[in-house]
DRENLO-899165 format. One record per residue (C-alpha): x, y, z; residue number from 0; chain. Coordinates in steps of 0.05 Angstrom, whole numbers, plus 5000, padded with zeros to 4 digits. Layout:
BEGIN
{vexdo {X,Y,Z},NUM,"A"}
...
This chain:
BEGIN
{vexdo {8309,1092,0654},0,"A"}
{vexdo {8280,1023,0668},1,"A"}
{vexdo {8289,0982,0732},2,"A"}
{vexdo {8269,0909,0729},3,"A"}
{vexdo {8253,0872,0794},4,"A"}
{vexdo {8254,0797,0784},5,"A"}
{vexdo {8209,0777,0843},6,"A"}
{vexdo {8147,0808,0874},7,"A"}
{vexdo {8164,0857,0931},8,"A"}
{vexdo {8117,0902,0971},9,"A"}
{vexdo {8087,0959,0931},10,"A"}
{vexdo {8115,1014,0976},11,"A"}
{vexdo {8185,0996,0950},12,"A"}
{vexdo {8162,0999,0878},13,"A"}
{vexdo {8131,1067,0890},14,"A"}
{vexdo {8198,1090,0918},15,"A"}
{vexdo {8233,1066,0855},16,"A"}
{vexdo {8182,1099,0810},17,"A"}
{vexdo {8205,1167,0835},18,"A"}
{vexdo {8268,1159,0792},19,"A"}
{vexdo {8252,1107,0738},20,"A"}
{vexdo {8202,1065,0702},21,"A"}
{vexdo {8194,1000,0740},22,"A"}
{vexdo {8174,0931,0718},23,"A"}
{vexdo {8164,0876,0770},24,"A"}
{vexdo {8154,0801,0760},25,"A"}
{vexdo {8087,0781,0789},26,"A"}
{vexdo {8107,0718,0826},27,"A"}
{vexdo {8130,0714,0899},28,"A"}
{vexdo {8152,0641,0903},29,"A"}
{vexdo {8172,0624,0831},30,"A"}
{vexdo {8234,0650,0797},31,"A"}
{vexdo {8226,0690,0733},32,"A"}
{vexdo {8232,0641,0675},33,"A"}
{vexdo {8299,0647,0640},34,"A"}
{vexdo {8270,0667,0572},35,"A"}
{vexdo {8227,0720,0604},36,"A"}
{vexdo {8285,0745,0645},37,"A"}
{vexdo {8327,0753,0582},38,"A"}
{vexdo {8271,0788,0544},39,"A"}
{vexdo {8251,0836,0599},40,"A"}
{vexdo {8323,0853,0615},41,"A"}
{vexdo {8342,0872,0544},42,"A"}
{vexdo {8321,0945,0554},43,"A"}
{vexdo {8334,0949,0629},44,"A"}
{vexdo {8385,0997,0658},45,"A"}
{vexdo {8383,0966,0728},46,"A"}
{vexdo {8359,0897,0749},47,"A"}
{vexdo {8345,0876,0821},48,"A"}
{vexdo {8357,0801,0823},49,"A"}
{vexdo {8348,0742,0870},50,"A"}
{vexdo {8396,0685,0884},51,"A"}
{vexdo {8355,0641,0837},52,"A"}
{vexdo {8372,0686,0778},53,"A"}
{vexdo {8434,0664,0740},54,"A"}
{vexdo {8469,0727,0716},55,"A"}
{vexdo {8521,0694,0672},56,"A"}
{vexdo {8558,0715,0609},57,"A"}
{vexdo {8498,0698,0564},58,"A"}
{vexdo {8453,0743,0605},59,"A"}
{vexdo {8503,0801,0610},60,"A"}
{vexdo {8516,0798,0534},61,"A"}
{vexdo {8441,0800,0523},62,"A"}
{vexdo {8431,0866,0559},63,"A"}
{vexdo {8465,0924,0522},64,"A"}
{vexdo {8436,0979,0566},65,"A"}
{vexdo {8450,0946,0632},66,"A"}
{vexdo {8487,0990,0682},67,"A"}
{vexdo {8478,0950,0746},68,"A"}
{vexdo {8457,0884,0777},69,"A"}
{vexdo {8433,0890,0849},70,"A"}
{vexdo {8427,0823,0885},71,"A"}
{vexdo {8377,0816,0942},72,"A"}
{vexdo {8427,0776,0983},73,"A"}
{vexdo {8494,0782,1016},74,"A"}
{vexdo {8521,0727,0971},75,"A"}
{vexdo {8531,0736,0896},76,"A"}
{vexdo {8555,0670,0870},77,"A"}
{vexdo {8497,0671,0821},78,"A"}
{vexdo {8531,0729,0785},79,"A"}
{vexdo {8592,0728,0741},80,"A"}
{vexdo {8622,0788,0776},81,"A"}
{vexdo {8687,0789,0738},82,"A"}
{vexdo {8653,0788,0670},83,"A"}
{vexdo {8604,0842,0693},84,"A"}
{vexdo {8662,0885,0716},85,"A"}
{vexdo {8697,0875,0648},86,"A"}
{vexdo {8633,0902,0615},87,"A"}
{vexdo {8630,0961,0662},88,"A"}
{vexdo {8568,0935,0698},89,"A"}
{vexdo {8563,0949,0772},90,"A"}
{vexdo {8545,0892,0819},91,"A"}
{vexdo {8514,0907,0887},92,"A"}
{vexdo {8493,0862,0945},93,"A"}
{vexdo {8462,0871,1014},94,"A"}
{vexdo {8517,0861,1066},95,"A"}
{vexdo {8513,0877,1140},96,"A"}
{vexdo {8438,0886,1145},97,"A"}
{vexdo {8426,0811,1150},98,"A"}
{vexdo {8487,0791,1192},99,"A"}
{vexdo {8455,0785,1260},100,"A"}
{vexdo {8390,0754,1236},101,"A"}
{vexdo {8427,0700,1196},102,"A"}
{vexdo {8473,0684,1255},103,"A"}
{vexdo {8412,0680,1300},104,"A"}
{vexdo {8379,0630,1253},105,"A"}
{vexdo {8443,0589,1249},106,"A"}
{vexdo {8449,0585,1325},107,"A"}
{vexdo {8375,0566,1329},108,"A"}
{vexdo {8386,0511,1278},109,"A"}
{vexdo {8445,0485,1318},110,"A"}
{vexdo {8402,0482,1381},111,"A"}
{vexdo {8342,0451,1345},112,"A"}
{vexdo {8386,0397,1314},113,"A"}
{vexdo {8424,0382,1377},114,"A"}
{vexdo {8362,0376,1420},115,"A"}
{vexdo {8321,0339,1368},116,"A"}
{vexdo {8266,0391,1371},117,"A"}
{vexdo {8234,0375,1303},118,"A"}
{vexdo {8234,0301,1318},119,"A"}
{vexdo {8205,0312,1388},120,"A"}
{vexdo {8149,0357,1361},121,"A"}
{vexdo {8131,0304,1310},122,"A"}
{vexdo {8128,0252,1365},123,"A"}
{vexdo {8075,0294,1401},124,"A"}
{vexdo {8036,0313,1338},125,"A"}
{vexdo {8032,0240,1314},126,"A"}
{vexdo {8003,0216,1380},127,"A"}
{vexdo {8063,0170,1391},128,"A"}
{vexdo {8084,0202,1457},129,"A"}
{vexdo {8061,0150,1507},130,"A"}
{vexdo {8100,0171,1569},131,"A"}
{vexdo {8166,0190,1599},132,"A"}
{vexdo {8230,0150,1601},133,"A"}
{vexdo {8301,0170,1619},134,"A"}
{vexdo {8328,0176,1548},135,"A"}
{vexdo {8266,0199,1511},136,"A"}
{vexdo {8289,0245,1455},137,"A"}
{vexdo {8356,0253,1489},138,"A"}
{vexdo {8400,0299,1448},139,"A"}
{vexdo {8468,0331,1455},140,"A"}
{vexdo {8489,0390,1499},141,"A"}
{vexdo {8512,0455,1467},142,"A"}
{vexdo {8536,0489,1531},143,"A"}
{vexdo {8612,0484,1539},144,"A"}
{vexdo {8620,0442,1476},145,"A"}
{vexdo {8669,0459,1420},146,"A"}
{vexdo {8648,0493,1357},147,"A"}
{vexdo {8688,0499,1292},148,"A"}
{vexdo {8666,0556,1248},149,"A"}
{vexdo {8685,0552,1175},150,"A"}
{vexdo {8687,0623,1150},151,"A"}
{vexdo {8698,0678,1201},152,"A"}
{vexdo {8667,0736,1163},153,"A"}
{vexdo {8613,0780,1192},154,"A"}
{vexdo {8562,0724,1199},155,"A"}
{vexdo {8614,0675,1227},156,"A"}
{vexdo {8635,0727,1278},157,"A"}
{vexdo {8563,0742,1298},158,"A"}
{vexdo {8552,0667,1306},159,"A"}
{vexdo {8615,0662,1349},160,"A"}
{vexdo {8588,0717,1395},161,"A"}
{vexdo {8527,0674,1409},162,"A"}
{vexdo {8571,0614,1423},163,"A"}
{vexdo {8610,0656,1473},164,"A"}
{vexdo {8546,0663,1513},165,"A"}
{vexdo {8542,0587,1518},166,"A"}
{vexdo {8614,0584,1542},167,"A"}
{vexdo {8634,0544,1480},168,"A"}
{vexdo {8705,0530,1458},169,"A"}
{vexdo {8707,0570,1394},170,"A"}
{vexdo {8753,0550,1336},171,"A"}
{vexdo {8752,0577,1266},172,"A"}
{vexdo {8784,0568,1198},173,"A"}
{vexdo {8783,0621,1144},174,"A"}
{vexdo {8828,0651,1090},175,"A"}
{vexdo {8860,0700,1138},176,"A"}
{vexdo {8866,0708,1213},177,"A"}
{vexdo {8812,0747,1250},178,"A"}
{vexdo {8851,0778,1306},179,"A"}
{vexdo {8792,0817,1333},180,"A"}
{vexdo {8752,0754,1342},181,"A"}
{vexdo {8811,0720,1375},182,"A"}
{vexdo {8819,0777,1424},183,"A"}
{vexdo {8746,0793,1440},184,"A"}
{vexdo {8716,0723,1435},185,"A"}
{vexdo {8774,0678,1451},186,"A"}
{vexdo {8767,0645,1383},187,"A"}
{vexdo {8825,0601,1362},188,"A"}
{vexdo {8850,0597,1291},189,"A"}
{vexdo {8861,0524,1271},190,"A"}
{vexdo {8873,0482,1209},191,"A"}
{vexdo {8814,0456,1170},192,"A"}
{vexdo {8828,0385,1194},193,"A"}
{vexdo {8830,0407,1267},194,"A"}
{vexdo {8765,0446,1257},195,"A"}
{vexdo {8731,0381,1236},196,"A"}
{vexdo {8743,0351,1305},197,"A"}
{vexdo {8695,0400,1339},198,"A"}
{vexdo {8630,0378,1370},199,"A"}
{vexdo {8594,0426,1322},200,"A"}
{vexdo {8622,0443,1253},201,"A"}
{vexdo {8586,0504,1225},202,"A"}
{vexdo {8594,0531,1154},203,"A"}
{vexdo {8581,0605,1146},204,"A"}
{vexdo {8629,0618,1088},205,"A"}
{vexdo {8614,0649,1020},206,"A"}
{vexdo {8616,0601,0961},207,"A"}
{vexdo {8678,0606,0918},208,"A"}
{vexdo {8716,0560,0873},209,"A"}
{vexdo {8762,0545,0932},210,"A"}
{vexdo {8705,0529,0980},211,"A"}
{vexdo {8659,0490,0934},212,"A"}
{vexdo {8651,0417,0956},213,"A"}
{vexdo {8697,0429,1016},214,"A"}
{vexdo {8652,0385,1058},215,"A"}
{vexdo {8660,0319,1022},216,"A"}
{vexdo {8668,0246,1043},217,"A"}
{vexdo {8740,0260,1065},218,"A"}
{vexdo {8718,0317,1111},219,"A"}
{vexdo {8660,0278,1141},220,"A"}
{vexdo {8704,0218,1155},221,"A"}
{vexdo {8751,0263,1195},222,"A"}
{vexdo {8694,0286,1240},223,"A"}
{vexdo {8676,0249,1305},224,"A"}
{vexdo {8616,0203,1306},225,"A"}
{vexdo {8579,0252,1352},226,"A"}
{vexdo {8594,0314,1310},227,"A"}
{vexdo {8535,0356,1286},228,"A"}
{vexdo {8544,0393,1220},229,"A"}
{vexdo {8508,0458,1208},230,"A"}
{vexdo {8506,0495,1141},231,"A"}
{vexdo {8481,0567,1135},232,"A"}
{vexdo {8532,0585,1081},233,"A"}
{vexdo {8514,0557,1012},234,"A"}
{vexdo {8491,0489,0988},235,"A"}
{vexdo {8550,0484,0941},236,"A"}
{vexdo {8598,0475,1000},237,"A"}
{vexdo {8571,0405,1011},238,"A"}
{vexdo {8574,0341,0971},239,"A"}
{vexdo {8504,0321,0992},240,"A"}
{vexdo {8511,0247,0975},241,"A"}
{vexdo {8572,0244,1021},242,"A"}
{vexdo {8535,0280,1077},243,"A"}
{vexdo {8476,0232,1071},244,"A"}
{vexdo {8523,0172,1074},245,"A"}
{vexdo {8559,0201,1134},246,"A"}
{vexdo {8494,0208,1173},247,"A"}
{vexdo {8467,0141,1152},248,"A"}
{vexdo {8532,0105,1169},249,"A"}
{vexdo {8538,0139,1237},250,"A"}
{vexdo {8602,0175,1217},251,"A"}
{vexdo {8571,0239,1244},252,"A"}
{vexdo {8512,0247,1291},253,"A"}
{vexdo {8467,0296,1253},254,"A"}
{vexdo {8462,0355,1206},255,"A"}
{vexdo {8422,0419,1203},256,"A"}
{vexdo {8416,0453,1135},257,"A"}
{vexdo {8386,0520,1116},258,"A"}
{vexdo {8417,0518,1046},259,"A"}
{vexdo {8419,0464,0992},260,"A"}
{vexdo {8449,0453,0924},261,"A"}
{vexdo {8380,0454,0892},262,"A"}
{vexdo {8326,0497,0922},263,"A"}
{vexdo {8271,0484,0935},264,"A"}
{vexdo {8287,0412,0955},265,"A"}
{vexdo {8248,0360,0916},266,"A"}
{vexdo {8193,0320,0949},267,"A"}
{vexdo {8221,0252,0967},268,"A"}
{vexdo {8293,0277,0974},269,"A"}
{vexdo {8333,0227,1016},270,"A"}
{vexdo {8349,0282,1068},271,"A"}
{vexdo {8275,0286,1085},272,"A"}
{vexdo {8273,0213,1104},273,"A"}
{vexdo {8329,0220,1156},274,"A"}
{vexdo {8308,0238,1227},275,"A"}
{vexdo {8379,0263,1241},276,"A"}
{vexdo {8378,0314,1184},277,"A"}
{vexdo {8339,0379,1195},278,"A"}
{vexdo {8324,0419,1132},279,"A"}
{vexdo {8298,0490,1132},280,"A"}
{vexdo {8274,0530,1070},281,"A"}
{vexdo {8332,0579,1066},282,"A"}
{vexdo {8305,0627,1119},283,"A"}
{vexdo {8371,0654,1147},284,"A"}
{vexdo {8351,0727,1139},285,"A"}
{vexdo {8276,0717,1143},286,"A"}
{vexdo {8251,0767,1192},287,"A"}
{vexdo {8205,0824,1171},288,"A"}
{vexdo {8254,0877,1195},289,"A"}
{vexdo {8314,0847,1159},290,"A"}
{vexdo {8278,0833,1093},291,"A"}
{vexdo {8251,0905,1094},292,"A"}
{vexdo {8322,0931,1105},293,"A"}
{vexdo {8350,0886,1049},294,"A"}
{vexdo {8298,0909,0999},295,"A"}
{vexdo {8306,0982,1018},296,"A"}
{vexdo {8381,0976,1008},297,"A"}
{vexdo {8370,0948,0938},298,"A"}
{vexdo {8322,1006,0924},299,"A"}
{vexdo {8372,1057,0950},300,"A"}
{vexdo {8427,1027,0908},301,"A"}
{vexdo {8383,1029,0846},302,"A"}
{vexdo {8363,1102,0858},303,"A"}
{vexdo {8436,1122,0867},304,"A"}
{vexdo {8456,1089,0802},305,"A"}
{vexdo {8397,1118,0763},306,"A"}
{vexdo {8417,1187,0790},307,"A"}
{vexdo {8489,1178,0768},308,"A"}
{vexdo {8514,1171,0840},309,"A"}
{vexdo {8558,1119,0873},310,"A"}
{vexdo {8517,1060,0900},311,"A"}
{vexdo {8518,1045,0974},312,"A"}
{vexdo {8543,0973,0972},313,"A"}
{vexdo {8580,0956,0908},314,"A"}
{vexdo {8616,0889,0907},315,"A"}
{vexdo {8690,0905,0908},316,"A"}
């Protein structure tokens, strides 16, 4: 059997895979496998380990007659047509749980960095423009005892809320269904989407679906307060970026911190990069060595199980 890996990963994981199958790995770390090459190399693959940048659509799935499974190196899988794969009897796996705490940690860090203007302050020092102290130099916004509205109270949203609890924040959330455990253990309050938008910090941790796409649009930003800070660690597709830019430029909201974007990597000269009140990170939510090792190992374990005719560890239900 053949396993195709669409991005370069450490050799020790490839050696592990080679105990059960022939393995082919794309040679680039930063660049996605070109579409034509992805189609060609997948044609005789039994299992493919994919990245979020790989579009596993109907064309791709129809092009791969031997394909038994698609294993995504991410907790999200909106790059995969899961329903069509299921109709063709192809298993889809992801990497849940192992990145929950790390992603929540990054999200909380991004909230603090944006609120306290850390990037802007560091640039002030690096540029030599720091000339002295004055009462409101780089004055930001408190996080302690402020309100936070979490859109999407799944595992990452809940982990984020636990961190907010330590800062004595007033925790609100909106999601498809009530999270009674979070309400009981964290004091989180279920609210309507419109009420959520009134929080000091509005944080998106939700998966991207047809229902959640573009949920943060002009209408949503206009309902926020002028000192609201918006944080997105969910998916870029949740946000109408032109509307967010306008909201920040017009003072409808105070600032935004983004770890995800509609197009990644962001283009040089993107309007977001010219705004001091918008912090953009290069999609590093789960980027610790320990977490990335665990994610890749889970992909390898899933692939080995499937090659051996066993149930995978984390199939998408």
